[in-house]
PDB file of N, H, CA, C and O in Angstrom:
ATOM      1  N   MET A   1      16.289  -6.683  -6.013  1.00  0.00           N
ATOM      2  CA  MET A   1      15.379  -6.598  -4.883  1.00  0.00           C
ATOM      3  C   MET A   1      14.079  -7.319  -5.236  1.00  0.00           C
ATOM      4  O   MET A   1      13.559  -7.181  -6.343  1.00  0.00           O
ATOM      5  N   LEU A   2      13.579  -8.070  -4.299  1.00  0.00           N
ATOM      6  H   LEU A   2      14.002  -8.182  -3.400  1.00  0.00           H
ATOM      7  CA  LEU A   2      12.286  -8.708  -4.475  1.00  0.00           C
ATOM      8  C   LEU A   2      11.192  -7.659  -4.425  1.00  0.00           C
ATOM      9  O   LEU A   2      11.293  -6.672  -3.696  1.00  0.00           O
ATOM     10  N   MET A   3      10.144  -7.884  -5.208  1.00  0.00           N
ATOM     11  H   MET A   3      10.063  -8.685  -5.800  1.00  0.00           H
ATOM     12  CA  MET A   3       9.023  -6.945  -5.206  1.00  0.00           C
ATOM     13  C   MET A   3       7.764  -7.681  -4.780  1.00  0.00           C
ATOM     14  O   MET A   3       7.521  -8.818  -5.186  1.00  0.00           O
ATOM     15  N   ALA A   4       6.980  -7.020  -3.966  1.00  0.00           N
ATOM     16  H   ALA A   4       7.177  -6.097  -3.637  1.00  0.00           H
ATOM     17  CA  ALA A   4       5.719  -7.601  -3.510  1.00  0.00           C
ATOM     18  C   ALA A   4       4.739  -7.668  -4.679  1.00  0.00           C
ATOM     19  O   ALA A   4       4.808  -6.856  -5.601  1.00  0.00           O
ATOM     20  N   HIS A   5       3.855  -8.612  -4.637  1.00  0.00           N
ATOM     21  H   HIS A   5       3.799  -9.272  -3.888  1.00  0.00           H
ATOM     22  CA  HIS A   5       2.806  -8.742  -5.646  1.00  0.00           C
ATOM     23  C   HIS A   5       1.945  -7.480  -5.606  1.00  0.00           C
ATOM     24  O   HIS A   5       1.664  -6.964  -4.524  1.00  0.00           O
ATOM     25  N   PRO A   6       1.525  -6.976  -6.765  1.00  0.00           N
ATOM     26  CA  PRO A   6       0.702  -5.761  -6.793  1.00  0.00           C
ATOM     27  C   PRO A   6      -0.547  -5.836  -5.916  1.00  0.00           C
ATOM     28  O   PRO A   6      -0.934  -4.839  -5.307  1.00  0.00           O
ATOM     29  N   ALA A   7      -1.176  -6.998  -5.846  1.00  0.00           N
ATOM     30  H   ALA A   7      -0.861  -7.809  -6.341  1.00  0.00           H
ATOM     31  CA  ALA A   7      -2.373  -7.128  -5.008  1.00  0.00           C
ATOM     32  C   ALA A   7      -2.028  -6.932  -3.534  1.00  0.00           C
ATOM     33  O   ALA A   7      -2.805  -6.345  -2.782  1.00  0.00           O
ATOM     34  N   VAL A   8      -0.866  -7.425  -3.127  1.00  0.00           N
ATOM     35  H   VAL A   8      -0.234  -7.902  -3.738  1.00  0.00           H
ATOM     36  CA  VAL A   8      -0.421  -7.265  -1.739  1.00  0.00           C
ATOM     37  C   VAL A   8      -0.150  -5.788  -1.455  1.00  0.00           C
ATOM     38  O   VAL A   8      -0.588  -5.253  -0.437  1.00  0.00           O
ATOM     39  N   LEU A   9       0.579  -5.132  -2.366  1.00  0.00           N
ATOM     40  H   LEU A   9       0.935  -5.566  -3.193  1.00  0.00           H
ATOM     41  CA  LEU A   9       0.865  -3.708  -2.179  1.00  0.00           C
ATOM     42  C   LEU A   9      -0.416  -2.887  -2.133  1.00  0.00           C
ATOM     43  O   LEU A   9      -0.576  -2.023  -1.271  1.00  0.00           O
ATOM     44  N   ARG A  10      -1.322  -3.158  -3.055  1.00  0.00           N
ATOM     45  H   ARG A  10      -1.192  -3.860  -3.755  1.00  0.00           H
ATOM     46  CA  ARG A  10      -2.589  -2.418  -3.104  1.00  0.00           C
ATOM     47  C   ARG A  10      -3.339  -2.574  -1.779  1.00  0.00           C
ATOM     48  O   ARG A  10      -3.874  -1.605  -1.240  1.00  0.00           O
ATOM     49  N   ASN A  11      -3.369  -3.800  -1.265  1.00  0.00           N
ATOM     50  H   ASN A  11      -2.934  -4.587  -1.703  1.00  0.00           H
ATOM     51  CA  ASN A  11      -4.044  -4.063   0.004  1.00  0.00           C
ATOM     52  C   ASN A  11      -3.378  -3.322   1.151  1.00  0.00           C
ATOM     53  O   ASN A  11      -4.062  -2.756   2.004  1.00  0.00           O
ATOM     54  N   LEU A  12      -2.054  -3.319   1.180  1.00  0.00           N
ATOM     55  H   LEU A  12      -1.499  -3.778   0.487  1.00  0.00           H
ATOM     56  CA  LEU A  12      -1.339  -2.623   2.251  1.00  0.00           C
ATOM     57  C   LEU A  12      -1.589  -1.115   2.205  1.00  0.00           C
ATOM     58  O   LEU A  12      -1.798  -0.483   3.240  1.00  0.00           O
ATOM     59  N   VAL A  13      -1.565  -0.544   0.997  1.00  0.00           N
ATOM     60  H   VAL A  13      -1.395  -1.057   0.156  1.00  0.00           H
ATOM     61  CA  VAL A  13      -1.825   0.898   0.863  1.00  0.00           C
ATOM     62  C   VAL A  13      -3.248   1.213   1.317  1.00  0.00           C
ATOM     63  O   VAL A  13      -3.464   2.191   2.032  1.00  0.00           O
ATOM     64  N   GLU A  14      -4.215   0.399   0.914  1.00  0.00           N
ATOM     65  H   GLU A  14      -4.039  -0.396   0.334  1.00  0.00           H
ATOM     66  CA  GLU A  14      -5.602   0.624   1.328  1.00  0.00           C
ATOM     67  C   GLU A  14      -5.751   0.522   2.839  1.00  0.00           C
ATOM     68  O   GLU A  14      -6.418   1.350   3.459  1.00  0.00           O
ATOM     69  N   GLN A  15      -5.128  -0.498   3.433  1.00  0.00           N
ATOM     70  H   GLN A  15      -4.586  -1.171   2.929  1.00  0.00           H
ATOM     71  CA  GLN A  15      -5.192  -0.649   4.891  1.00  0.00           C
ATOM     72  C   GLN A  15      -4.550   0.546   5.587  1.00  0.00           C
ATOM     73  O   GLN A  15      -5.093   1.078   6.555  1.00  0.00           O
ATOM     74  N   TYR A  16      -3.389   0.961   5.084  1.00  0.00           N
ATOM     75  H   TYR A  16      -2.948   0.528   4.298  1.00  0.00           H
ATOM     76  CA  TYR A  16      -2.684   2.088   5.681  1.00  0.00           C
ATOM     77  C   TYR A  16      -3.568   3.334   5.679  1.00  0.00           C
ATOM     78  O   TYR A  16      -3.711   4.006   6.700  1.00  0.00           O
ATOM     79  N   GLU A  17      -4.156   3.631   4.529  1.00  0.00           N
ATOM     80  H   GLU A  17      -4.040   3.085   3.699  1.00  0.00           H
ATOM     81  CA  GLU A  17      -4.985   4.832   4.423  1.00  0.00           C
ATOM     82  C   GLU A  17      -6.214   4.750   5.330  1.00  0.00           C
ATOM     83  O   GLU A  17      -6.587   5.741   5.959  1.00  0.00           O
ATOM     84  N   MET A  18      -6.841   3.582   5.400  1.00  0.00           N
ATOM     85  H   MET A  18      -6.538   2.777   4.889  1.00  0.00           H
ATOM     86  CA  MET A  18      -8.013   3.409   6.260  1.00  0.00           C
ATOM     87  C   MET A  18      -7.631   3.553   7.735  1.00  0.00           C
ATOM     88  O   MET A  18      -8.326   4.229   8.494  1.00  0.00           O
ATOM     89  N   LEU A  19      -6.535   2.922   8.138  1.00  0.00           N
ATOM     90  H   LEU A  19      -5.970   2.373   7.521  1.00  0.00           H
ATOM     91  CA  LEU A  19      -6.113   2.973   9.535  1.00  0.00           C
ATOM     92  C   LEU A  19      -5.645   4.367   9.934  1.00  0.00           C
ATOM     93  O   LEU A  19      -5.811   4.772  11.084  1.00  0.00           O
ATOM     94  N   LEU A  20      -5.071   5.089   9.007  1.00  0.00           N
ATOM     95  H   LEU A  20      -4.936   4.759   8.073  1.00  0.00           H
ATOM     96  CA  LEU A  20      -4.660   6.461   9.284  1.00  0.00           C
ATOM     97  C   LEU A  20      -5.879   7.318   9.616  1.00  0.00           C
ATOM     98  O   LEU A  20      -5.841   8.125  10.545  1.00  0.00           O
ATOM     99  N   VAL A  21      -6.949   7.144   8.863  1.00  0.00           N
ATOM    100  H   VAL A  21      -6.979   6.490   8.108  1.00  0.00           H
ATOM    101  CA  VAL A  21      -8.190   7.878   9.128  1.00  0.00           C
ATOM    102  C   VAL A  21      -8.770   7.461  10.474  1.00  0.00           C
ATOM    103  O   VAL A  21      -9.192   8.310  11.259  1.00  0.00           O
ATOM    104  N   LEU A  22      -8.792   6.160  10.745  1.00  0.00           N
ATOM    105  H   LEU A  22      -8.448   5.470  10.108  1.00  0.00           H
ATOM    106  CA  LEU A  22      -9.329   5.677  12.022  1.00  0.00           C
ATOM    107  C   LEU A  22      -8.520   6.198  13.196  1.00  0.00           C
ATOM    108  O   LEU A  22      -9.080   6.606  14.213  1.00  0.00           O
ATOM    109  N   ARG A  23      -7.208   6.183  13.056  1.00  0.00           N
ATOM    110  H   ARG A  23      -6.753   5.851  12.230  1.00  0.00           H
ATOM    111  CA  ARG A  23      -6.349   6.653  14.144  1.00  0.00           C
ATOM    112  C   ARG A  23      -6.544   8.134  14.402  1.00  0.00           C
ATOM    113  O   ARG A  23      -6.583   8.570  15.552  1.00  0.00           O
ATOM    114  N   ASP A  24      -6.667   8.913  13.324  1.00  0.00           N
ATOM    115  H   ASP A  24      -6.635   8.558  12.390  1.00  0.00           H
ATOM    116  CA  ASP A  24      -6.816  10.354  13.472  1.00  0.00           C
ATOM    117  C   ASP A  24      -8.230  10.749  13.894  1.00  0.00           C
ATOM    118  O   ASP A  24      -8.422  11.787  14.528  1.00  0.00           O
ATOM    119  N   GLY A  25      -9.220   9.926  13.545  1.00  0.00           N
ATOM    120  H   GLY A  25      -9.064   9.083  13.030  1.00  0.00           H
ATOM    121  CA  GLY A  25     -10.604  10.258  13.845  1.00  0.00           C
ATOM    122  C   GLY A  25     -11.013   9.971  15.271  1.00  0.00           C
ATOM    123  O   GLY A  25     -11.887  10.651  15.809  1.00  0.00           O
ATOM    124  N   ALA A  26     -10.410   8.991  15.891  1.00  0.00           N
ATOM    125  H   ALA A  26      -9.700   8.438  15.454  1.00  0.00           H
ATOM    126  CA  ALA A  26     -10.767   8.617  17.259  1.00  0.00           C
ATOM    127  C   ALA A  26      -9.520   8.063  17.942  1.00  0.00           C
ATOM    128  O   ALA A  26      -8.634   7.500  17.299  1.00  0.00           O
ATOM    129  N   ALA A  27      -9.476   8.229  19.202  1.00  0.00           N
ATOM    130  H   ALA A  27     -10.196   8.686  19.725  1.00  0.00           H
ATOM    131  CA  ALA A  27      -8.333   7.724  19.964  1.00  0.00           C
ATOM    132  C   ALA A  27      -8.488   6.222  20.150  1.00  0.00           C
ATOM    133  O   ALA A  27      -8.824   5.753  21.237  1.00  0.00           O
ATOM    134  N   ASP A  28      -8.245   5.482  19.095  1.00  0.00           N
ATOM    135  H   ASP A  28      -7.972   5.863  18.212  1.00  0.00           H
ATOM    136  CA  ASP A  28      -8.396   4.031  19.111  1.00  0.00           C
ATOM    137  C   ASP A  28      -7.008   3.390  19.175  1.00  0.00           C
ATOM    138  O   ASP A  28      -6.295   3.371  18.171  1.00  0.00           O
ATOM    139  N   PRO A  29      -6.620   2.871  20.324  1.00  0.00           N
ATOM    140  CA  PRO A  29      -5.288   2.284  20.440  1.00  0.00           C
ATOM    141  C   PRO A  29      -5.093   1.075  19.519  1.00  0.00           C
ATOM    142  O   PRO A  29      -3.980   0.826  19.057  1.00  0.00           O
ATOM    143  N   ASP A  30      -6.159   0.328  19.251  1.00  0.00           N
ATOM    144  H   ASP A  30      -7.063   0.530  19.627  1.00  0.00           H
ATOM    145  CA  ASP A  30      -6.038  -0.811  18.342  1.00  0.00           C
ATOM    146  C   ASP A  30      -5.712  -0.343  16.931  1.00  0.00           C
ATOM    147  O   ASP A  30      -4.884  -0.952  16.253  1.00  0.00           O
ATOM    148  N   ALA A  31      -6.351   0.728  16.482  1.00  0.00           N
ATOM    149  H   ALA A  31      -7.024   1.222  17.032  1.00  0.00           H
ATOM    150  CA  ALA A  31      -6.078   1.265  15.147  1.00  0.00           C
ATOM    151  C   ALA A  31      -4.643   1.758  15.062  1.00  0.00           C
ATOM    152  O   ALA A  31      -3.977   1.547  14.048  1.00  0.00           O
ATOM    153  N   ALA A  32      -4.164   2.404  16.099  1.00  0.00           N
ATOM    154  H   ALA A  32      -4.705   2.575  16.922  1.00  0.00           H
ATOM    155  CA  ALA A  32      -2.788   2.897  16.115  1.00  0.00           C
ATOM    156  C   ALA A  32      -1.797   1.737  16.050  1.00  0.00           C
ATOM    157  O   ALA A  32      -0.794   1.818  15.341  1.00  0.00           O
ATOM    158  N   ARG A  33      -2.068   0.672  16.776  1.00  0.00           N
ATOM    159  H   ARG A  33      -2.883   0.606  17.351  1.00  0.00           H
ATOM    160  CA  ARG A  33      -1.185  -0.498  16.771  1.00  0.00           C
ATOM    161  C   ARG A  33      -1.210  -1.186  15.415  1.00  0.00           C
ATOM    162  O   ARG A  33      -0.164  -1.573  14.894  1.00  0.00           O
ATOM    163  N   ARG A  34      -2.401  -1.341  14.841  1.00  0.00           N
ATOM    164  H   ARG A  34      -3.251  -1.027  15.265  1.00  0.00           H
ATOM    165  CA  ARG A  34      -2.514  -1.958  13.516  1.00  0.00           C
ATOM    166  C   ARG A  34      -1.832  -1.093  12.460  1.00  0.00           C
ATOM    167  O   ARG A  34      -1.223  -1.613  11.525  1.00  0.00           O
ATOM    168  N   LEU A  35      -1.934   0.236  12.611  1.00  0.00           N
ATOM    169  H   LEU A  35      -2.428   0.659  13.371  1.00  0.00           H
ATOM    170  CA  LEU A  35      -1.270   1.139  11.680  1.00  0.00           C
ATOM    171  C   LEU A  35       0.248   0.938  11.743  1.00  0.00           C
ATOM    172  O   LEU A  35       0.914   0.923  10.708  1.00  0.00           O
ATOM    173  N   GLU A  36       0.785   0.787  12.933  1.00  0.00           N
ATOM    174  H   GLU A  36       0.243   0.799  13.773  1.00  0.00           H
ATOM    175  CA  GLU A  36       2.223   0.528  13.073  1.00  0.00           C
ATOM    176  C   GLU A  36       2.614  -0.766  12.369  1.00  0.00           C
ATOM    177  O   GLU A  36       3.639  -0.824  11.689  1.00  0.00           O
ATOM    178  N   ASP A  37       1.795  -1.800  12.534  1.00  0.00           N
ATOM    179  H   ASP A  37       0.963  -1.752  13.086  1.00  0.00           H
ATOM    180  CA  ASP A  37       2.076  -3.087  11.900  1.00  0.00           C
ATOM    181  C   ASP A  37       2.035  -2.984  10.374  1.00  0.00           C
ATOM    182  O   ASP A  37       2.922  -3.489   9.686  1.00  0.00           O
ATOM    183  N   VAL A  38       1.007  -2.331   9.858  1.00  0.00           N
ATOM    184  H   VAL A  38       0.286  -1.920  10.417  1.00  0.00           H
ATOM    185  CA  VAL A  38       0.861  -2.178   8.406  1.00  0.00           C
ATOM    186  C   VAL A  38       1.991  -1.309   7.854  1.00  0.00           C
ATOM    187  O   VAL A  38       2.530  -1.591   6.784  1.00  0.00           O
ATOM    188  N   THR A  39       2.343  -0.262   8.579  1.00  0.00           N
ATOM    189  H   THR A  39       1.905  -0.033   9.449  1.00  0.00           H
ATOM    190  CA  THR A  39       3.445   0.606   8.145  1.00  0.00           C
ATOM    191  C   THR A  39       4.741  -0.187   8.057  1.00  0.00           C
ATOM    192  O   THR A  39       5.487  -0.062   7.086  1.00  0.00           O
ATOM    193  N   TYR A  40       5.004  -0.994   9.062  1.00  0.00           N
ATOM    194  H   TYR A  40       4.398  -1.095   9.851  1.00  0.00           H
ATOM    195  CA  TYR A  40       6.216  -1.823   9.055  1.00  0.00           C
ATOM    196  C   TYR A  40       6.206  -2.767   7.850  1.00  0.00           C
ATOM    197  O   TYR A  40       7.204  -2.880   7.138  1.00  0.00           O
ATOM    198  N   THR A  41       5.092  -3.433   7.628  1.00  0.00           N
ATOM    199  H   THR A  41       4.281  -3.341   8.207  1.00  0.00           H
ATOM    200  CA  THR A  41       4.991  -4.380   6.515  1.00  0.00           C
ATOM    201  C   THR A  41       5.133  -3.670   5.176  1.00  0.00           C
ATOM    202  O   THR A  41       5.775  -4.189   4.264  1.00  0.00           O
ATOM    203  N   LEU A  42       4.544  -2.497   5.053  1.00  0.00           N
ATOM    204  H   LEU A  42       4.022  -2.075   5.794  1.00  0.00           H
ATOM    205  CA  LEU A  42       4.661  -1.710   3.830  1.00  0.00           C
ATOM    206  C   LEU A  42       6.115  -1.312   3.597  1.00  0.00           C
ATOM    207  O   LEU A  42       6.599  -1.369   2.467  1.00  0.00           O
ATOM    208  N   CYS A  43       6.807  -0.912   4.648  1.00  0.00           N
ATOM    209  H   CYS A  43       6.413  -0.865   5.566  1.00  0.00           H
ATOM    210  CA  CYS A  43       8.224  -0.546   4.522  1.00  0.00           C
ATOM    211  C   CYS A  43       9.062  -1.750   4.100  1.00  0.00           C
ATOM    212  O   CYS A  43       9.896  -1.639   3.202  1.00  0.00           O
ATOM    213  N   VAL A  44       8.849  -2.888   4.735  1.00  0.00           N
ATOM    214  H   VAL A  44       8.171  -2.979   5.465  1.00  0.00           H
ATOM    215  CA  VAL A  44       9.597  -4.091   4.380  1.00  0.00           C
ATOM    216  C   VAL A  44       9.293  -4.491   2.940  1.00  0.00           C
ATOM    217  O   VAL A  44      10.198  -4.884   2.204  1.00  0.00           O
ATOM    218  N   SER A  45       8.040  -4.396   2.535  1.00  0.00           N
ATOM    219  H   SER A  45       7.305  -4.077   3.133  1.00  0.00           H
ATOM    220  CA  SER A  45       7.628  -4.801   1.190  1.00  0.00           C
ATOM    221  C   SER A  45       8.196  -3.910   0.099  1.00  0.00           C
ATOM    222  O   SER A  45       8.315  -4.333  -1.051  1.00  0.00           O
ATOM    223  N   THR A  46       8.545  -2.687   0.450  1.00  0.00           N
ATOM    224  H   THR A  46       8.449  -2.343   1.384  1.00  0.00           H
ATOM    225  CA  THR A  46       9.056  -1.750  -0.548  1.00  0.00           C
ATOM    226  C   THR A  46      10.537  -1.452  -0.369  1.00  0.00           C
ATOM    227  O   THR A  46      11.114  -0.705  -1.160  1.00  0.00           O
ATOM    228  N   GLY A  47      11.160  -2.020   0.652  1.00  0.00           N
ATOM    229  H   GLY A  47      10.691  -2.627   1.294  1.00  0.00           H
ATOM    230  CA  GLY A  47      12.590  -1.793   0.890  1.00  0.00           C
ATOM    231  C   GLY A  47      12.899  -0.394   1.373  1.00  0.00           C
ATOM    232  O   GLY A  47      13.961   0.150   1.072  1.00  0.00           O
ATOM    233  N   THR A  48      11.976   0.195   2.124  1.00  0.00           N
ATOM    234  H   THR A  48      11.114  -0.247   2.369  1.00  0.00           H
ATOM    235  CA  THR A  48      12.151   1.549   2.645  1.00  0.00           C
ATOM    236  C   THR A  48      12.119   1.522   4.163  1.00  0.00           C
ATOM    237  O   THR A  48      11.909   0.478   4.780  1.00  0.00           O
ATOM    238  N   ARG A  49      12.336   2.710   4.761  1.00  0.00           N
ATOM    239  H   ARG A  49      12.506   3.559   4.260  1.00  0.00           H
ATOM    240  CA  ARG A  49      12.363   2.782   6.224  1.00  0.00           C
ATOM    241  C   ARG A  49      11.355   3.754   6.808  1.00  0.00           C
ATOM    242  O   ARG A  49      11.181   3.803   8.025  1.00  0.00           O
ATOM    243  N   GLU A  50      10.690   4.528   5.963  1.00  0.00           N
ATOM    244  H   GLU A  50      10.832   4.488   4.974  1.00  0.00           H
ATOM    245  CA  GLU A  50       9.720   5.509   6.442  1.00  0.00           C
ATOM    246  C   GLU A  50       8.414   5.363   5.679  1.00  0.00           C
ATOM    247  O   GLU A  50       8.406   4.962   4.515  1.00  0.00           O
ATOM    248  N   ALA A  51       7.315   5.688   6.339  1.00  0.00           N
ATOM    249  H   ALA A  51       7.321   6.013   7.285  1.00  0.00           H
ATOM    250  CA  ALA A  51       5.989   5.503   5.752  1.00  0.00           C
ATOM    251  C   ALA A  51       5.819   6.285   4.461  1.00  0.00           C
ATOM    252  O   ALA A  51       5.296   5.747   3.485  1.00  0.00           O
ATOM    253  N   ASP A  52       6.250   7.544   4.431  1.00  0.00           N
ATOM    254  H   ASP A  52       6.675   7.981   5.224  1.00  0.00           H
ATOM    255  CA  ASP A  52       6.085   8.347   3.216  1.00  0.00           C
ATOM    256  C   ASP A  52       6.839   7.735   2.041  1.00  0.00           C
ATOM    257  O   ASP A  52       6.318   7.678   0.927  1.00  0.00           O
ATOM    258  N   ALA A  53       8.054   7.282   2.287  1.00  0.00           N
ATOM    259  H   ALA A  53       8.477   7.328   3.192  1.00  0.00           H
ATOM    260  CA  ALA A  53       8.840   6.656   1.236  1.00  0.00           C
ATOM    261  C   ALA A  53       8.213   5.338   0.799  1.00  0.00           C
ATOM    262  O   ALA A  53       8.214   5.008  -0.387  1.00  0.00           O
ATOM    263  N   ALA A  54       7.682   4.593   1.746  1.00  0.00           N
ATOM    264  H   ALA A  54       7.681   4.861   2.710  1.00  0.00           H
ATOM    265  CA  ALA A  54       7.034   3.317   1.429  1.00  0.00           C
ATOM    266  C   ALA A  54       5.799   3.536   0.568  1.00  0.00           C
ATOM    267  O   ALA A  54       5.579   2.814  -0.405  1.00  0.00           O
ATOM    268  N   LEU A  55       4.994   4.531   0.923  1.00  0.00           N
ATOM    269  H   LEU A  55       5.173   5.117   1.713  1.00  0.00           H
ATOM    270  CA  LEU A  55       3.804   4.825   0.116  1.00  0.00           C
ATOM    271  C   LEU A  55       4.185   5.260  -1.295  1.00  0.00           C
ATOM    272  O   LEU A  55       3.570   4.824  -2.268  1.00  0.00           O
ATOM    273  N   ALA A  56       5.185   6.108  -1.407  1.00  0.00           N
ATOM    274  H   ALA A  56       5.685   6.462  -0.617  1.00  0.00           H
ATOM    275  CA  ALA A  56       5.628   6.568  -2.723  1.00  0.00           C
ATOM    276  C   ALA A  56       6.137   5.394  -3.555  1.00  0.00           C
ATOM    277  O   ALA A  56       5.817   5.282  -4.739  1.00  0.00           O
ATOM    278  N   ALA A  57       6.925   4.523  -2.938  1.00  0.00           N
ATOM    279  H   ALA A  57       7.185   4.613  -1.977  1.00  0.00           H
ATOM    280  CA  ALA A  57       7.458   3.362  -3.656  1.00  0.00           C
ATOM    281  C   ALA A  57       6.338   2.403  -4.064  1.00  0.00           C
ATOM    282  O   ALA A  57       6.332   1.893  -5.184  1.00  0.00           O
ATOM    283  N   ALA A  58       5.398   2.163  -3.160  1.00  0.00           N
ATOM    284  H   ALA A  58       5.403   2.578  -2.251  1.00  0.00           H
ATOM    285  CA  ALA A  58       4.282   1.269  -3.475  1.00  0.00           C
ATOM    286  C   ALA A  58       3.448   1.834  -4.610  1.00  0.00           C
ATOM    287  O   ALA A  58       3.072   1.102  -5.527  1.00  0.00           O
ATOM    288  N   ARG A  59       3.154   3.122  -4.561  1.00  0.00           N
ATOM    289  H   ARG A  59       3.459   3.716  -3.817  1.00  0.00           H
ATOM    290  CA  ARG A  59       2.347   3.739  -5.616  1.00  0.00           C
ATOM    291  C   ARG A  59       3.090   3.712  -6.952  1.00  0.00           C
ATOM    292  O   ARG A  59       2.474   3.509  -7.998  1.00  0.00           O
ATOM    293  N   ALA A  60       4.395   3.913  -6.925  1.00  0.00           N
ATOM    294  H   ALA A  60       4.896   4.078  -6.075  1.00  0.00           H
ATOM    295  CA  ALA A  60       5.178   3.860  -8.163  1.00  0.00           C
ATOM    296  C   ALA A  60       5.173   2.444  -8.742  1.00  0.00           C
ATOM    297  O   ALA A  60       5.031   2.263  -9.952  1.00  0.00           O
ATOM    298  N   GLN A  61       5.327   1.452  -7.882  1.00  0.00           N
ATOM    299  H   GLN A  61       5.443   1.599  -6.900  1.00  0.00           H
ATOM    300  CA  GLN A  61       5.296   0.065  -8.353  1.00  0.00           C
ATOM    301  C   GLN A  61       3.932  -0.292  -8.905  1.00  0.00           C
ATOM    302  O   GLN A  61       3.835  -0.973  -9.925  1.00  0.00           O
ATOM    303  N   LEU A  62       2.871   0.162  -8.241  1.00  0.00           N
ATOM    304  H   LEU A  62       2.949   0.715  -7.412  1.00  0.00           H
ATOM    305  CA  LEU A  62       1.517  -0.125  -8.718  1.00  0.00           C
ATOM    306  C   LEU A  62       1.248   0.571 -10.042  1.00  0.00           C
ATOM    307  O   LEU A  62       0.608  -0.001 -10.925  1.00  0.00           O
ATOM    308  N   ALA A  63       1.727   1.793 -10.188  1.00  0.00           N
ATOM    309  H   ALA A  63       2.247   2.257  -9.471  1.00  0.00           H
ATOM    310  CA  ALA A  63       1.528   2.525 -11.444  1.00  0.00           C
ATOM    311  C   ALA A  63       2.268   1.846 -12.587  1.00  0.00           C
ATOM    312  O   ALA A  63       1.807   1.866 -13.728  1.00  0.00           O
ATOM    313  N   ALA A  64       3.407   1.250 -12.287  1.00  0.00           N
ATOM    314  H   ALA A  64       3.782   1.234 -11.361  1.00  0.00           H
ATOM    315  CA  ALA A  64       4.202   0.595 -13.324  1.00  0.00           C
ATOM    316  C   ALA A  64       3.547  -0.678 -13.849  1.00  0.00           C
ATOM    317  O   ALA A  64       3.808  -1.080 -14.983  1.00  0.00           O
ATOM    318  N   VAL A  65       2.703  -1.315 -13.048  1.00  0.00           N
ATOM    319  H   VAL A  65       2.490  -0.989 -12.127  1.00  0.00           H
ATOM    320  CA  VAL A  65       2.072  -2.568 -13.478  1.00  0.00           C
ATOM    321  C   VAL A  65       0.604  -2.405 -13.829  1.00  0.00           C
ATOM    322  O   VAL A  65      -0.020  -3.337 -14.335  1.00  0.00           O
ATOM    323  N   ALA A  66       0.046  -1.229 -13.564  1.00  0.00           N
ATOM    324  H   ALA A  66       0.554  -0.472 -13.153  1.00  0.00           H
ATOM    325  CA  ALA A  66      -1.376  -1.014 -13.834  1.00  0.00           C
ATOM    326  C   ALA A  66      -1.590  -0.793 -15.321  1.00  0.00           C
ATOM    327  O   ALA A  66      -0.789  -0.127 -15.976  1.00  0.00           O
ATOM    328  N   PRO A  67      -2.677  -1.355 -15.857  1.00  0.00           N
ATOM    329  CA  PRO A  67      -2.984  -1.088 -17.257  1.00  0.00           C
ATOM    330  C   PRO A  67      -3.407   0.366 -17.434  1.00  0.00           C
ATOM    331  O   PRO A  67      -3.937   0.969 -16.501  1.00  0.00           O
ATOM    332  N   PRO A  68      -3.184   0.936 -18.610  1.00  0.00           N
ATOM    333  CA  PRO A  68      -3.617   2.311 -18.829  1.00  0.00           C
ATOM    334  C   PRO A  68      -5.115   2.440 -18.684  1.00  0.00           C
ATOM    335  O   PRO A  68      -5.835   1.476 -18.944  1.00  0.00           O
ATOM    336  N   PRO A  69      -5.619   3.611 -18.274  1.00  0.00           N
ATOM    337  CA  PRO A  69      -7.069   3.800 -18.135  1.00  0.00           C
ATOM    338  C   PRO A  69      -7.797   3.464 -19.427  1.00  0.00           C
ATOM    339  O   PRO A  69      -7.381   3.875 -20.510  1.00  0.00           O
ATOM    340  N   GLY A  70      -8.874   2.723 -19.303  1.00  0.00           N
ATOM    341  H   GLY A  70      -9.212   2.390 -18.423  1.00  0.00           H
ATOM    342  CA  GLY A  70      -9.699   2.367 -20.455  1.00  0.00           C
ATOM    343  C   GLY A  70      -9.218   1.146 -21.208  1.00  0.00           C
ATOM    344  O   GLY A  70      -9.886   0.688 -22.134  1.00  0.00           O
ATOM    345  N   ALA A  71      -8.056   0.603 -20.823  1.00  0.00           N
ATOM    346  H   ALA A  71      -7.513   0.974 -20.070  1.00  0.00           H
ATOM    347  CA  ALA A  71      -7.550  -0.578 -21.505  1.00  0.00           C
ATOM    348  C   ALA A  71      -8.325  -1.814 -21.044  1.00  0.00           C
ATOM    349  O   ALA A  71      -8.674  -1.931 -19.869  1.00  0.00           O
ATOM    350  N   PRO A  72      -8.592  -2.732 -21.971  1.00  0.00           N
ATOM    351  CA  PRO A  72      -9.285  -3.976 -21.558  1.00  0.00           C
ATOM    352  C   PRO A  72      -8.404  -4.791 -20.621  1.00  0.00           C
ATOM    353  O   PRO A  72      -7.180  -4.791 -20.754  1.00  0.00           O
ATOM    354  N   LEU A  73      -9.020  -5.479 -19.683  1.00  0.00           N
ATOM    355  H   LEU A  73     -10.014  -5.480 -19.575  1.00  0.00           H
ATOM    356  CA  LEU A  73      -8.262  -6.284 -18.736  1.00  0.00           C
ATOM    357  C   LEU A  73      -7.618  -7.481 -19.407  1.00  0.00           C
ATOM    358  O   LEU A  73      -6.499  -7.860 -19.064  1.00  0.00           O
ATOM    359  N   LEU A  74      -8.315  -8.076 -20.358  1.00  0.00           N
ATOM    360  H   LEU A  74      -9.225  -7.768 -20.637  1.00  0.00           H
ATOM    361  CA  LEU A  74      -7.772  -9.225 -21.081  1.00  0.00           C
ATOM    362  C   LEU A  74      -7.789  -8.906 -22.569  1.00  0.00           C
ATOM    363  O   LEU A  74      -8.764  -8.355 -23.080  1.00  0.00           O
ATOM    364  N   SER A  75      -6.725  -9.247 -23.251  1.00  0.00           N
ATOM    365  H   SER A  75      -5.933  -9.695 -22.836  1.00  0.00           H
ATOM    366  CA  SER A  75      -6.695  -9.007 -24.691  1.00  0.00           C
ATOM    367  C   SER A  75      -7.354 -10.172 -25.406  1.00  0.00           C
ATOM    368  O   SER A  75      -7.207 -11.323 -24.995  1.00  0.00           O
ATOM    369  N   GLY A  76      -8.067  -9.883 -26.453  1.00  0.00           N
ATOM    370  H   GLY A  76      -8.187  -8.948 -26.787  1.00  0.00           H
ATOM    371  CA  GLY A  76      -8.727 -10.920 -27.234  1.00  0.00           C
ATOM    372  C   GLY A  76      -7.732 -11.656 -28.108  1.00  0.00           C
ATOM    373  O   GLY A  76      -6.779 -11.061 -28.610  1.00  0.00           O
ATOM    374  N   ALA A  77      -7.949 -12.940 -28.289  1.00  0.00           N
ATOM    375  H   ALA A  77      -8.723 -13.424 -27.880  1.00  0.00           H
ATOM    376  CA  ALA A  77      -7.021 -13.726 -29.088  1.00  0.00           C
ATOM    377  C   ALA A  77      -7.615 -14.075 -30.417  1.00  0.00           C
ATOM    378  O   ALA A  77      -6.968 -14.739 -31.227  1.00  0.00           O
TER     379      ALA A  77
END
């Protein structure tokens, strides 16, 4: 299975969480429509069919590629 770039997944998760708050906070039809679009893209990017599964898969993929806390971003040569 192809995997989305971590930066793409991170962006999709951030957008999803932001749009979820916007949708729940105010009756904004644009936010609801954008949330549907982001949810679909997140599902396609993770090979899932539901938002909860997509978020779990995205977070697992991001955790697998993230450096451990406190680790330097670049190793010295």
